[in-house]
Residue, then its C-alpha position, 0 to 999 in steps of 0.5 A: m421388885a415388889l412394885l413390879g409383882s404389884v402391877l403383874s398382879s394388878g394387870y392379871r387380876s383386871g385381864i381375868a375378870s371379865t372370864a372369872e364373873q362368868l364361874p361358880a363361886g367355888v372356883r371364881e377366888p382361886v382363878e382370880s387369885g393368879i395362874g398357878s391357882a387358875l390352872a391348879v382348879s382348872g381340871e373341876l371346870g369340865d368345859a370351861a377349863s380350856v376357856v378359863v386357862s386360855a384367858a388366865r394365860q392371857a391375862f398373865v402375859e398383859g400383866w407381864r407385858t405392864s409389869m415390863w415397860v413399868g420397869v422399862a420407865l423406873a430404869a430410863i428414869g433412874f439412867a436419866y436422873v444419874a446422868l442428870r445428876s451425878p458429878g461430872r468428869s473432870a478432863v484428865v490431863v497426862t503429862a509425859p517427861v521430856a527428855e532432855p538432848d544428852d550430848q554424851l549419847e553416841f550413835a552406832t552406823v549399822t551397814t548392811 
């Protein structure tokens, strides 16, 4: 989980970098730190708020998408490892007792 969070954070930071470079120093760090901070300081940005909010949302989605693909890859690797390295199943043989013929059985005849 920590790995996926790191991938998401890295993806967000790389996605928001070009927008954050154009911001004043006082709001640049919160915008770069995460989407929550970016949305919180967007009210201080005036006309640039909509651009920053849009860029932050897009950067978050891209970071999330990348982290989910990393998660899929890790799950596939885990599945392949288990499938290839786990002990094989031996064939299960089920035997049923065979009834011996019994000469003492009587059969009833039903007439309808």
